[in-house]
C-alpha positions in Angstrom: 0.0 0.0 0.0 1.5 3.3 -1.0 1.6 6.3 1.3 -1.2 8.2 -0.4 -3.5 5.2 0.1 -2.4 4.9 3.8 -3.2 8.6 4.3 -6.8 8.0 3.2 -7.5 5.3 5.8 -9.5 7.7 7.9 -12.7 8.3 9.9 -13.7 11.6 11.5 -16.9 13.3 12.5 -17.5 17.0 12.0 -20.4 18.6 13.7 -22.6 21.4 12.1 -21.4 20.6 8.6 -25.0 21.8 7.7 -27.2 23.9 9.9 -30.5 22.4 11.2 -32.4 24.8 8.9 -30.3 23.8 5.9 -31.0 20.1 6.7 -34.8 20.8 6.9 -34.7 22.7 3.6 -32.9 19.8 1.9 -35.4 17.3 3.3 -38.1 19.4 1.8 -36.3 19.3 -1.6 -35.9 15.6 -1.4 -39.6 15.0 -0.6 -40.7 17.4 -3.3 -38.5 15.8 -6.1 -37.9 12.2 -5.1 -40.5 10.8 -7.4 -38.6 12.4 -10.4 -35.3 10.8 -9.5 -34.4 7.7 -11.6 -34.0 4.6 -9.4 -32.9 1.1 -10.1 -34.4 -2.1 -9.0 -33.2 -4.1 -6.0 -31.9 -6.7 -8.4 -29.6 -4.2 -10.2 -28.5 -2.0 -7.2 -29.0 -4.1 -4.1 -31.1 -1.4 -2.5 -34.7 -0.3 -2.4 -36.3 3.2 -2.2 -34.4 6.3 -2.8 -31.0 4.7 -2.1 -31.5 2.7 -5.3 -30.7 5.9 -7.2 -27.1 6.0 -6.1 -25.7 4.7 -9.4 -27.9 6.8 -11.8 -28.4 10.3 -10.2 -26.2 12.8 -8.4 -28.0 15.2 -6.1 -25.1 17.7 -6.3 -26.3 18.4 -9.9 -29.7 19.5 -8.5 -30.2 23.2 -9.0 -31.7 23.6 -5.5 -28.9 21.7 -3.8 -26.1 23.6 -5.5 -26.6 26.8 -3.4 -25.5 24.8 -0.3 -22.0 24.5 -1.7 -21.4 21.0 -0.3 -18.2 20.5 -2.4 -16.7 23.8 -1.2 -17.5 22.8 2.4 -15.8 19.4 1.8 -12.7 21.2 0.5 -12.6 23.2 3.7 -12.2 20.0 5.8 -8.6 19.3 6.8 -8.5 15.9 5.1 -9.3 17.4 1.7 -8.0 20.9 1.9 -4.9 20.2 -0.2 -6.8 18.5 -3.1 -6.9 20.3 -6.4 -10.1 18.6 -7.5 -12.7 16.1 -6.3 -15.0 13.8 -8.1 -18.2 13.2 -6.2 -21.1 10.8 -6.4 -24.0 11.9 -4.2 -27.3 10.3 -3.3 -29.9 10.8 -0.7 -31.4 8.2 1.6 -34.9 8.1 3.0 -35.5 5.2 5.4 -39.1 4.9 6.3 -40.2 3.3 9.5 -39.0 -0.3 9.4 -36.4 0.3 6.7 -32.7 -0.3 7.1 -29.4 -0.1 5.2 -27.5 -3.4 5.6 -23.8 -3.6 6.4 -21.7 -2.5 3.4 -18.8 -0.5 2.3 -18.7 1.8 -0.8 -17.0 0.9 -4.1 -17.5 -2.9 -3.6 -18.6 -3.1 -7.2 -15.4 -1.7 -8.6 -13.0 -4.1 -10.2 -9.7 -2.7 -9.0 -9.1 -3.8 -5.4 -6.8 -0.8 -4.6 -9.4 1.6 -5.9 -12.2 -0.2 -4.1 -10.5 -0.4 -0.7 -8.3 2.7 -0.3 -8.4 5.4 -2.9 -11.4 7.5 -1.9 -13.5 8.7 1.0 -17.1 8.1 1.8 -19.3 10.5 3.7 -22.6 10.5 5.5 -24.5 13.6 6.4 -27.4 13.1 8.9 -30.3 15.4 7.9 -33.0 14.3 10.3 -35.4 11.8 11.8 -36.0 10.5 15.2 -33.9 7.4 14.6 -30.4 8.8 14.5 -28.0 5.8 15.0 -25.4 4.6 12.5 -23.1 1.7 13.1 -19.5 2.0 12.0 -17.0 -0.9 12.3 -14.4 1.2 14.1 -16.7 3.2 16.4 -19.7 1.0 16.9 -23.1 2.7 17.3 -23.0 6.5 16.9 -25.8 8.9 17.7 -25.9 11.6 15.0 -27.0 15.2 15.5 -28.7 17.0 12.6 -26.0 18.4 10.3 -23.2 16.0 11.4 -21.0 14.6 8.7 -18.8 11.5 9.0 -15.9 11.2 6.5 -14.2 7.8 6.3 -12.2 5.6 4.0 -14.3 3.8 1.5 -13.5 0.3 2.9 -15.0 1.1 6.3 -18.1 -1.0 6.8 -21.2 0.7 8.2 -24.9 0.2 8.4 -28.2 1.6 9.7 -30.4 -0.7 11.7 -34.1 -0.9 11.3 -35.7 2.5 11.7 -37.6 2.2 14.9 -38.4 5.9 15.1 -41.7 7.6 14.6 -40.8 9.2 11.2 -38.6 8.8 8.2 -34.8 9.1 8.6 -33.0 11.3 6.0 -29.3 11.4 5.1 -27.0 12.3 2.3 -24.2 9.8 1.2 -21.3 11.0 -0.9 -18.3 9.1 -2.4 -15.4 11.6 -2.8 -12.5 10.7 -5.1 -9.3 12.8 -5.5 -9.2 12.2 -9.2 -11.1 10.9 -12.2 -10.5 7.2 -13.1 -11.5 5.2 -16.1 -14.2 3.2 -14.3 -16.3 6.4 -13.7 -18.7 5.8 -16.5 -20.7 9.0 -16.9 -21.2 12.6 -15.7 -24.8 12.0 -14.6 -23.5 9.8 -11.8 -20.3 11.9 -11.1 -19.5 15.5 -10.6 -16.1 17.2 -10.9 -15.3 20.2 -8.7 -12.2 22.4 -8.4 -10.7 23.7 -5.2 -10.6 27.4 -5.5 
């Protein structure tokens, strides 16, 4: 494993990445537009509901999400401040009562083991919902506050248990690459941003 890959083995939480009002506004956008987002089947994506859009729609392209400057905020975090560019894949999750996200890590479908396991970060932003627990293999169960973001290396397993709260749980997931690679198939799924 090269030094740059070792540097990316990482997990940190940042509080107040988004304000509670921003999170509520984004939830409203999700609920307003979720029926228009293309989603795959469980057979093709391994997920149901809004999560099944992860490989065919990038919420950072959404005109009403762009004003939140999520990529700029990511560049402001210490772990990405020296990057010249980032390539992001972003999807939203709505877990209704009784729904869950099984244990997984991101990039498992990529063919290159080094790329899959070490070369990019994943992120979760908790937007809201009574059920606020996420399990991470290195931290165990974590209670999220609205607006928290977790940044972690892509090989870190995580899951959300069954939503036992009284309402839907909303979050944003982002895969964050330091460079474009050949396996990134289209610009509907991916978004390139420059650090200015």
